[in-house]
C-alpha positions as CSV (number, residue, x, y, z in Angstrom):
1,M,95.4,117.7,120.2
2,A,96.0,115.0,117.6
3,L,97.5,111.7,118.7
4,L,99.6,111.5,115.5
5,A,100.5,113.9,112.8
6,L,102.4,113.2,109.6
7,Q,103.8,116.3,107.9
8,N,105.1,116.3,104.3
9,I,106.1,112.6,104.5
10,S,107.9,111.5,101.3
11,L,109.4,108.1,100.5
12,S,110.7,106.5,97.3
13,F,112.3,103.2,96.4
14,G,114.0,104.3,93.2
15,G,111.0,105.0,91.0
16,P,108.2,107.6,91.3
17,A,107.6,108.6,95.0
18,L,105.4,106.0,96.7
19,L,104.6,108.7,99.3
20,D,104.8,112.2,98.0
21,G,104.3,114.9,100.7
22,V,101.7,113.0,102.6
23,N,99.9,114.8,105.5
24,L,97.8,113.0,108.0
25,T,96.4,113.6,111.5
26,V,94.7,111.1,113.7
27,E,92.4,112.2,116.5
28,A,91.3,110.2,119.5
29,R,88.7,107.4,118.8
30,E,88.8,107.9,115.0
31,R,88.5,104.8,112.8
32,I,90.3,105.6,109.6
33,C,90.4,103.3,106.6
34,L,93.3,103.5,104.2
35,I,92.2,102.6,100.6
36,G,94.0,102.6,97.3
37,R,95.1,100.3,94.5
38,N,97.5,97.4,95.1
39,G,101.0,98.9,95.3
40,A,99.7,102.5,96.2
41,G,101.7,102.5,99.4
42,K,99.1,101.7,102.1
43,S,101.2,99.1,103.9
44,T,104.3,101.3,103.5
45,L,102.5,104.2,105.1
46,M,101.5,101.9,108.0
47,K,105.1,100.9,108.4
48,V,106.2,104.6,108.5
49,I,103.5,105.3,111.2
50,N,104.7,102.2,113.3
51,G,108.4,103.2,112.9
52,Q,109.4,100.1,110.8
53,I,110.4,102.3,107.9
54,K,112.0,105.7,108.1
55,A,110.7,108.3,105.5
56,D,113.1,110.1,103.2
57,S,111.8,113.4,104.3
58,G,109.0,114.9,106.4
59,E,108.1,114.8,110.1
60,K,106.2,112.3,112.3
61,I,104.8,113.8,115.5
62,V,103.4,111.4,118.2
63,E,101.7,112.8,121.2
64,G,103.8,112.1,124.3
65,G,103.1,108.7,125.7
66,A,100.9,107.6,122.8
67,I,101.4,103.9,122.1
68,I,101.1,102.6,118.5
69,T,100.8,98.8,117.9
70,Q,100.1,96.8,114.7
71,L,98.4,93.5,114.2
72,E,100.4,91.4,111.8
73,Q,98.9,90.8,108.3
74,E,100.0,87.2,108.3
75,V,100.3,84.7,111.3
76,P,104.1,84.2,112.0
77,R,105.0,80.6,111.2
78,D,107.5,80.3,113.9
79,M,105.3,81.4,116.8
80,S,104.6,78.8,119.4
81,G,103.7,78.3,123.1
82,S,100.5,78.7,125.0
83,V,97.9,81.4,124.3
84,Y,99.0,83.2,127.5
85,E,102.7,83.2,126.5
86,V,101.9,84.5,123.0
87,V,99.6,87.3,124.4
88,A,102.2,88.2,127.1
89,S,105.0,88.4,124.5
90,G,103.4,91.6,123.2
91,L,104.9,93.3,126.4
92,Q,108.4,92.1,125.5
93,E,110.7,91.9,128.7
94,L,107.8,92.5,131.0
95,G,105.8,89.9,129.2
96,D,108.6,87.4,129.7
97,L,108.4,88.0,133.5
98,L,104.7,87.5,133.5
99,T,105.0,84.3,131.5
100,Q,107.5,83.0,134.1
101,Y,105.2,84.0,136.9
102,H,102.3,82.2,135.2
103,Q,104.4,79.1,134.6
104,L,105.6,79.0,138.2
105,N,102.0,78.9,139.4
106,E,101.4,75.8,137.3
107,R,104.4,73.9,138.5
108,D,104.2,70.8,140.8
109,D,107.0,72.0,143.2
110,I,105.1,75.0,144.6
111,G,106.5,75.9,148.0
112,S,109.9,74.4,147.6
113,D,113.0,76.5,148.3
114,S,114.0,76.9,144.6
115,W,110.4,77.9,143.8
116,L,110.2,80.5,146.6
117,S,113.5,82.0,145.6
118,R,112.6,82.4,142.0
119,M,109.0,83.6,142.8
120,G,110.4,86.2,145.2
121,Q,112.8,87.5,142.5
122,I,110.1,87.7,139.8
123,Q,107.6,89.4,142.1
124,H,110.2,92.0,143.0
125,E,110.9,92.8,139.4
126,L,107.2,92.9,138.6
127,E,106.5,95.3,141.4
128,A,109.3,97.6,140.2
129,N,107.9,97.7,136.7
130,N,104.2,98.0,137.4
131,G,103.8,94.4,136.2
132,W,100.7,93.6,138.3
133,H,98.7,96.2,136.3
134,F,99.7,94.4,133.0
135,Q,99.0,91.0,134.5
136,V,95.4,92.1,135.2
137,N,95.3,93.5,131.7
138,I,96.4,90.2,130.1
139,D,93.7,88.3,132.1
140,K,91.1,90.9,131.1
141,V,92.0,90.8,127.3
142,I,92.1,87.0,127.2
143,S,88.6,86.9,128.9
144,L,87.2,89.6,126.6
145,L,88.4,87.8,123.5
146,K,87.1,84.4,124.8
147,L,90.4,82.6,124.6
148,N,91.7,79.6,126.5
149,P,95.0,80.8,128.1
150,E,96.4,77.2,128.3
151,A,95.6,76.2,124.7
152,D,98.6,75.4,122.3
153,F,98.8,78.3,119.8
154,S,100.2,76.1,117.0
155,K,97.1,73.8,117.1
156,L,94.5,76.7,116.9
157,S,92.5,77.5,113.7
158,G,93.5,80.4,111.6
159,G,90.7,82.6,112.9
160,I,91.5,81.9,116.6
161,K,95.2,82.6,115.9
162,R,94.3,86.0,114.5
163,R,92.2,86.6,117.7
164,V,95.2,85.7,119.9
165,L,97.5,88.1,117.9
166,L,94.8,90.8,118.4
167,A,95.0,90.2,122.1
168,R,98.8,90.4,121.9
169,A,98.5,93.9,120.4
170,L,95.7,95.0,122.8
171,V,97.6,94.1,126.1
172,Q,100.0,97.0,125.3
173,E,96.9,99.3,125.7
174,P,97.5,101.1,122.4
175,D,96.2,104.6,121.7
176,I,96.4,103.8,117.9
177,L,95.9,100.2,116.6
178,L,97.0,99.4,113.0
179,L,95.3,96.6,111.1
180,D,96.5,95.5,107.7
181,E,93.9,93.4,105.9
182,P,92.5,92.0,109.2
183,T,89.7,90.1,107.5
184,N,92.0,88.1,105.2
185,H,91.5,84.3,105.7
186,L,88.7,84.9,108.4
187,D,85.3,83.3,107.9
188,I,82.1,85.4,108.2
189,N,81.6,84.5,111.9
190,A,85.1,85.7,112.8
191,I,84.7,88.9,110.7
192,L,81.4,89.8,112.4
193,W,83.0,89.2,115.7
194,L,85.9,91.4,114.9
195,E,83.5,94.2,113.7
196,E,81.5,94.0,116.9
197,F,84.7,94.0,119.1
198,L,86.3,97.0,117.4
199,K,83.1,99.1,117.4
200,N,82.0,98.3,121.0
201,N,85.0,97.3,123.0
202,Y,88.1,98.9,121.6
203,K,88.3,102.6,122.9
204,G,91.4,103.7,121.0
205,S,92.0,105.1,117.5
206,L,92.1,102.7,114.6
207,I,93.8,102.8,111.2
208,F,93.0,99.9,109.0
209,I,93.4,98.6,105.4
210,T,90.7,96.4,104.0
211,H,89.2,95.2,100.7
212,D,86.0,94.0,102.5
213,R,83.5,96.8,101.7
214,A,81.0,95.6,104.3
215,F,83.7,95.7,106.9
216,L,84.7,99.2,105.7
217,K,81.2,100.6,105.7
218,S,80.5,99.2,109.2
219,L,83.7,100.6,110.8
220,A,85.2,103.6,109.1
221,T,84.4,107.1,110.3
222,R,86.8,108.6,107.8
223,I,88.5,107.4,104.6
224,I,92.1,108.2,103.5
225,E,92.8,107.4,99.9
226,L,96.4,107.0,98.6
227,D,96.6,107.7,94.9
228,R,99.8,108.5,93.0
229,G,101.7,109.3,96.2
230,K,99.2,111.7,97.6
231,A,96.8,111.1,100.6
232,T,93.3,112.6,100.4
233,S,91.0,112.7,103.4
234,W,87.3,111.9,102.7
235,P,85.1,112.4,105.7
236,G,81.8,110.5,105.9
237,D,80.8,107.1,104.7
238,Y,81.9,104.9,101.8
239,A,79.0,106.0,99.6
240,N,79.9,109.6,100.1
241,F,83.5,108.8,99.2
242,L,82.5,107.1,95.9
243,R,80.4,110.1,94.9
244,R,82.9,112.8,95.8
245,K,85.8,110.8,94.3
246,E,84.0,110.6,91.0
247,E,83.4,114.3,91.0
248,A,87.1,115.0,91.8
249,L,88.3,112.7,89.0
250,H,86.0,114.4,86.5
251,A,87.2,117.9,87.6
252,E,90.8,116.7,87.3
253,E,90.1,115.3,83.8
254,L,88.6,118.7,82.7
255,E,91.6,120.6,84.2
256,N,94.1,118.4,82.4
257,K,92.3,118.9,79.1
258,R,92.4,122.7,79.5
259,F,96.1,122.5,80.4
260,D,97.0,120.2,77.5
261,K,95.1,122.4,75.1
262,K,97.0,125.5,76.3
263,L,100.3,123.7,76.2
264,A,99.6,122.6,72.6
265,Q,98.9,126.2,71.6
266,E,102.1,127.4,73.2
267,E,104.1,124.7,71.4
268,I,102.7,125.9,68.1
269,W,103.6,129.5,69.0
270,I,107.2,128.6,69.9
271,R,107.8,126.5,66.7
272,Q,106.8,129.6,64.6
273,G,109.7,131.4,66.2
274,V,109.8,134.3,68.6
275,K,109.3,137.5,66.5
276,A,109.0,141.1,67.6
277,R,109.0,142.3,71.2
278,R,111.5,139.6,72.2
279,T,112.0,140.9,75.8
280,R,108.2,140.9,76.3
281,N,108.0,137.2,75.1
282,E,110.8,136.0,77.4
283,G,108.2,135.6,80.2
284,R,106.0,133.5,77.8
285,V,109.0,131.2,77.0
286,R,109.7,130.7,80.7
287,A,106.1,129.9,81.3
288,L,106.1,127.3,78.5
289,E,109.2,125.7,80.0
290,K,107.4,125.5,83.4
291,M,104.4,124.0,81.6
292,R,106.5,121.4,79.9
293,K,108.1,120.4,83.3
294,E,104.7,120.2,84.9
295,R,103.3,118.0,82.2
296,S,106.3,115.6,82.4
297,N,105.9,115.3,86.1
298,R,102.2,114.6,85.9
299,R,101.3,111.2,87.3
300,V,98.4,109.7,85.4
301,Q,96.1,107.5,87.4
302,Q,96.8,103.7,86.9
303,G,94.3,102.2,84.5
304,S,91.8,99.6,85.6
305,A,92.2,95.9,84.9
306,V,90.5,94.6,81.8
307,L,88.8,91.3,82.6
308,R,87.2,89.2,79.8
309,I,86.3,85.5,79.7
310,D,85.0,83.4,76.9
311,S,82.0,81.3,78.2
312,G,82.5,78.9,75.3
313,E,79.8,76.5,74.2
314,R,76.7,76.1,76.4
315,T,76.4,73.3,78.8
316,G,73.3,71.1,79.0
317,K,70.6,72.4,81.2
318,R,71.9,70.2,84.0
319,V,75.5,71.0,85.0
320,V,75.8,68.6,87.9
321,E,73.4,66.7,90.1
322,V,74.0,64.8,93.3
323,E,71.7,62.5,95.2
324,N,72.2,61.4,98.9
325,L,75.9,62.4,98.7
326,S,78.0,61.9,101.9
327,Y,81.7,62.4,102.6
328,T,83.5,61.8,105.9
329,L,87.2,62.5,106.7
330,P,89.5,59.6,107.9
331,N,89.3,61.0,111.5
332,G,85.5,60.4,111.4
333,R,84.5,64.0,111.0
334,I,81.4,64.4,108.7
335,L,81.7,67.1,106.0
336,I,78.8,66.2,103.8
337,D,75.8,64.3,105.0
338,N,73.1,63.0,102.6
339,L,73.2,66.0,100.2
340,S,70.9,66.2,97.2
341,L,71.4,69.1,94.9
342,L,70.8,70.1,91.3
343,I,73.0,72.8,89.7
344,Q,71.6,74.1,86.4
345,R,73.0,76.2,83.6
346,G,73.3,79.9,84.6
347,D,73.1,79.3,88.3
348,K,75.4,81.5,90.4
349,I,75.7,79.8,93.8
350,G,77.6,81.0,96.9
351,L,79.0,78.6,99.4
352,I,79.1,80.2,102.9
353,G,80.2,78.8,106.2
354,P,83.1,78.8,108.6
355,N,86.7,77.8,107.8
356,G,87.2,74.1,107.7
357,V,83.5,73.2,107.5
358,G,83.9,71.5,104.0
359,K,83.2,74.1,101.3
360,S,86.3,73.5,99.3
361,T,85.9,69.7,99.7
362,L,82.3,69.9,98.3
363,L,83.7,71.8,95.3
364,R,86.3,69.1,94.6
365,V,83.6,66.4,95.0
366,L,81.4,68.1,92.5
367,L,84.3,68.4,90.1
368,G,85.1,64.7,90.5
369,E,88.5,65.4,92.1
370,I,87.4,63.6,95.3
371,K,85.3,60.5,95.4
372,A,82.3,60.6,97.8
373,D,81.8,57.8,100.3
374,S,78.3,57.3,99.1
375,G,75.6,58.8,96.9
376,K,75.2,59.5,93.2
377,L,77.0,62.1,91.2
378,I,75.9,63.0,87.6
379,Q,77.9,65.5,85.6
380,G,76.3,67.3,82.7
381,T,77.3,67.4,79.1
382,N,79.9,69.7,77.5
383,V,81.1,71.1,80.8
384,Q,84.3,73.2,80.6
385,V,85.6,74.2,84.1
386,A,87.9,77.0,85.2
387,Y,88.9,76.5,88.8
388,F,90.3,79.2,90.9
389,D,92.1,77.5,93.8
390,Q,92.5,79.6,97.0
391,L,95.9,78.1,97.6
392,R,97.0,79.2,94.1
393,S,98.6,75.8,93.6
394,Q,98.2,76.2,89.8
395,L,101.0,78.8,89.9
396,D,104.6,77.7,89.6
397,E,106.6,80.0,91.9
398,T,109.9,79.1,90.3
399,K,108.8,80.4,86.9
400,T,108.2,84.0,85.8
401,V,104.8,85.7,85.3
402,K,105.0,85.2,81.6
403,D,106.0,81.5,81.7
404,N,103.0,80.7,84.0
405,L,100.7,81.6,81.1
406,D,100.1,79.0,78.4
407,N,103.6,77.4,78.9
408,G,105.4,80.6,78.2
409,A,104.1,81.2,74.6
410,D,104.6,84.7,73.2
411,R,101.1,84.9,71.8
412,I,97.8,83.6,73.2
413,T,94.3,83.3,71.6
414,I,91.5,85.0,73.5
415,N,87.9,84.8,72.1
416,G,89.3,83.7,68.7
417,E,91.8,86.6,68.5
418,S,95.6,86.3,68.7
419,K,97.2,88.7,71.3
420,H,100.8,89.2,72.5
421,V,101.3,87.9,76.1
422,I,102.7,91.2,77.3
423,S,99.7,93.1,76.0
424,Y,97.3,90.5,77.6
425,L,99.1,90.8,81.0
426,Q,98.9,94.6,80.9
427,D,95.1,94.1,80.9
428,F,95.7,92.6,84.4
429,L,97.9,95.6,85.5
430,F,101.3,93.9,85.0
431,T,103.9,96.3,83.5
432,P,106.3,95.0,80.8
433,Q,109.1,95.0,83.4
434,R,107.0,92.9,85.8
435,V,106.2,90.2,83.2
436,N,109.7,88.6,83.7
437,S,109.6,88.7,87.5
438,P,109.4,85.3,89.3
439,V,106.0,84.5,90.8
440,K,107.5,84.2,94.3
441,S,108.3,87.9,94.2
442,L,104.7,88.9,93.6
443,S,102.3,90.3,96.2
444,G,99.1,88.5,97.2
445,G,97.0,90.8,94.9
446,E,99.4,90.3,92.0
447,R,99.2,86.5,92.4
448,N,95.4,86.6,92.4
449,R,95.4,88.7,89.2
450,L,97.9,86.3,87.6
451,L,95.7,83.3,88.4
452,L,92.7,85.0,86.9
453,A,94.7,85.8,83.8
454,K,95.8,82.2,83.5
455,L,92.2,80.9,84.0
456,F,90.6,83.3,81.5
457,I,92.8,82.3,78.6
458,K,90.7,79.2,77.8
459,P,86.9,79.1,77.2
460,A,85.0,78.0,80.3
461,N,81.2,77.6,80.8
462,V,81.6,76.8,84.5
463,L,83.6,79.0,86.9
464,V,84.6,77.6,90.3
465,L,86.1,80.4,92.4
466,D,87.5,79.5,95.8
467,E,88.3,82.7,97.8
468,P,89.1,84.9,94.7
469,T,88.7,88.2,96.6
470,N,91.7,87.9,99.0
471,D,94.3,90.6,98.5
472,L,92.5,92.2,95.5
473,D,91.9,96.0,95.7
474,V,88.4,97.3,95.6
475,D,88.6,98.5,92.0
476,T,89.6,95.1,90.7
477,L,86.9,93.4,92.9
478,E,84.2,95.6,91.4
479,L,85.5,94.8,87.9
480,L,85.4,91.1,88.7
481,E,81.8,91.5,90.0
482,E,80.8,93.2,86.7
483,L,82.4,90.3,84.7
484,L,80.6,87.6,86.8
485,L,77.2,89.5,86.6
486,G,77.4,89.5,82.8
487,Y,78.8,85.9,82.5
488,K,76.5,83.5,80.7
489,G,77.9,80.4,82.3
490,T,77.5,78.8,85.8
491,V,79.4,80.1,88.8
492,L,80.2,78.3,92.1
493,L,81.7,80.8,94.5
494,V,83.3,80.4,97.9
495,S,83.9,83.8,99.7
496,H,83.7,85.4,103.1
497,D,83.2,88.9,101.5
498,R,79.6,89.6,102.2
499,A,79.3,92.4,99.7
500,F,80.8,90.3,96.9
501,I,78.4,87.4,97.7
502,N,75.4,89.7,97.8
503,N,76.2,91.3,94.4
504,I,76.9,88.0,92.6
505,V,74.9,85.0,93.7
506,T,71.3,84.0,93.1
507,S,71.3,81.2,95.7
508,C,73.4,80.0,98.6
509,L,74.6,76.7,100.1
510,V,74.7,77.4,103.8
511,F,77.1,75.0,105.8
512,K,75.7,74.5,109.3
513,G,78.3,72.1,110.5
514,K,78.3,68.3,111.0
515,G,77.6,67.8,107.3
516,E,74.3,69.7,107.3
517,I,74.1,71.9,104.1
518,D,71.0,74.0,103.4
519,E,70.1,75.4,100.0
520,F,68.7,78.9,100.1
521,I,67.4,81.1,97.2
522,G,68.8,84.6,97.6
523,S,72.0,86.2,98.9
524,Y,73.8,86.1,102.2
525,D,71.9,89.2,103.5
526,D,68.6,87.6,102.4
527,W,69.5,84.4,104.4
528,Q,70.6,86.5,107.4
529,A,67.3,88.5,107.3
530,L,65.2,85.3,107.6
531,N,67.6,83.7,110.1
532,P,68.8,86.6,112.3
533,S,69.9,84.4,115.2
534,A,71.3,81.6,113.1
535,G,75.1,81.0,113.0
536,L,77.2,79.4,110.3
537,G,78.3,76.1,111.8
538,D,78.8,77.8,115.2
539,E,78.3,75.6,118.2
540,S,77.2,78.7,120.1
541,N,74.1,78.8,117.9
542,K,72.7,75.8,119.8
543,K,72.7,77.9,123.0
544,T,71.0,80.8,121.3
545,T,68.3,78.5,120.0
546,K,67.6,77.0,123.4
547,S,67.4,80.4,125.1
548,K,65.2,81.9,122.4
549,P,61.8,80.7,123.8
550,K,62.6,82.3,127.1
551,K,63.3,85.6,125.4
552,E,60.1,85.5,123.5
553,K,58.1,84.7,126.7
554,T,59.8,87.6,128.5
555,I,58.9,90.0,125.7
556,K,55.2,88.8,125.7
557,Q,55.0,89.3,129.5
558,T,56.5,92.7,129.5
559,S,54.5,93.9,126.5
560,V,51.0,93.2,128.0
561,T,48.8,96.3,128.0
562,P,46.2,96.8,130.9
563,V,42.7,96.2,129.7
564,S,41.6,99.6,130.9
565,N,44.2,101.3,128.5
566,I,43.2,99.4,125.3
567,K,41.8,101.8,122.7
568,K,38.6,100.8,121.0
569,L,38.6,100.4,117.2
570,S,36.7,103.0,115.2
571,Y,34.1,101.9,112.6
572,N,36.5,102.4,109.7
573,E,39.3,100.5,111.5
574,K,36.9,97.6,112.0
575,R,36.0,97.5,108.3
576,E,39.7,97.7,107.4
577,L,40.5,94.9,109.8
578,E,37.8,92.7,108.2
579,Q,39.3,93.3,104.7
580,L,42.9,92.4,105.7
581,P,42.7,88.6,105.4
582,K,41.5,89.0,101.8
583,E,44.3,91.4,100.9
584,I,46.9,89.2,102.6
585,E,45.6,86.2,100.6
586,A,45.8,88.2,97.3
587,L,49.3,89.3,98.1
588,E,50.4,85.8,98.9
589,E,49.1,84.6,95.6
590,E,51.0,87.3,93.8
591,I,54.2,86.5,95.7
592,A,53.8,82.8,94.8
593,Q,53.4,83.7,91.1
594,L,56.6,85.9,91.3
595,H,58.5,83.0,93.0
596,Q,57.4,80.7,90.2
597,I,58.6,83.1,87.5
598,M,62.0,83.6,89.3
599,S,62.5,79.9,89.8
600,D,62.8,79.5,86.0
601,S,66.5,78.7,85.2
602,D,66.5,81.2,82.3
603,F,65.1,84.1,84.5
604,Y,68.6,85.5,85.4
605,Q,69.7,85.3,81.7
606,Q,67.3,88.2,80.9
607,D,68.0,91.9,80.7
608,Q,69.1,93.1,84.2
609,K,66.5,95.9,84.3
610,K,63.7,93.4,83.6
């Protein structure tokens, strides 16, 4: 039996139905990913499942006793207390009792009359409500998620706060866990940890929303797409979904063309007037009226964003160069330690590392916004920079969408052509009605699209993108990828989206912590393949490195084959073995030549097939 069943769920907020007869079943231990455009109703559907919103019509059936919990998309600003208190608060009244019990055991007056009286009262209430079971569960979850129960929640990093909130949801022992964009604002280490935990440790069902394609591919056992109010189930992996979705859209397009052609023929017939056999033609007239109604109710798929940028005049070959650059925070923490780096025209460089390690600081140093403590900074000639700030500080929340573009002008110039501001904003999926909305009313995805629209107005031969992927739907992400792949200028990219990094960059700056930054030719996956045990600024990496020799030694000892069981080489195998060193040497020379060709700064400006 299904844990959850939604039957003909419909919900509207005044316009076209956001959810239009949605049907969904969730079986035990399924991992379902909800995907769809920004505004398609994914988060709304989750709120319906969780009971936060009541549908206009339809039925929600939950198996008796099934528990549904949701991990908040954003960390609540007013949440405070110790980690234990925050985790226990997921159990509501029972959590309050367990928190009091925990605090009593930490007091200095243990054994006093008042302490014994209060402890006896709490223990009685806990026994009456099966509280000891949940106390064990809290301790188990805190241990499993590697949290310090006494740590102050307000002083934790964003990634650890998200981990505490996950613990808060898990202590309720949910049968269905809802995650809305769980990877937002997490660094790669935290995302990898979350992936591993949900795959190997969480035993319930999972419904999640994400724009992170690597996370989606790793976790999802089924994909549910929300499109124009309808929910379609696509079993299998993400690659299968893309293929079958393309086929379905093609079939829909052909069917719409056939329908429109028939409707046009019937409209011509009706305009000629109904002639003989009027009774016989009444059915045809009724069919035409039905076709007109069906056509007026058709919901056309929302168009894709149109992203264009003028790369302007070419920079010099050297965009920026630094020698022996260092930067230390006032508290003594080293972010950049003796860095030497040359960025040339056409480079697409990804900056990868944990949150707070100094990626955004390095960008601001390279742009000249922050002065380094020591070292030499040389900026190239004719550099025009467009800077995407992850905090979106370039947007004025008190102004409208339109007024945030080019000081509210009615027309803007793109690639030498004049264009009306409303037409330009429609390229970024803003409706004419939305153009006059204040920025503070926009969703995260809409704010990101607006910031991209603002940046792309003026020519730029250097793009600096700090976390541009947060809140963007997958379709817009892929369009941004295509734009950056064809972009002739230089790109500096900070992102924790592994798929996005892999598809864009030609080299990486890997932040290892304590100011150490390594330059690597290739993508994140290339770096990970050559450094499988390396972490990104993770202190636990040191332990891994120390224990590695022991692991290798154990492998060698357990893989020794008894001499009596060694198979002797044949004559042909001996000849092949003798030739191997020469073949290896020839291949190494060929690899060296290819590396030399690829190191040319103009190599990636060529045709992509070549």
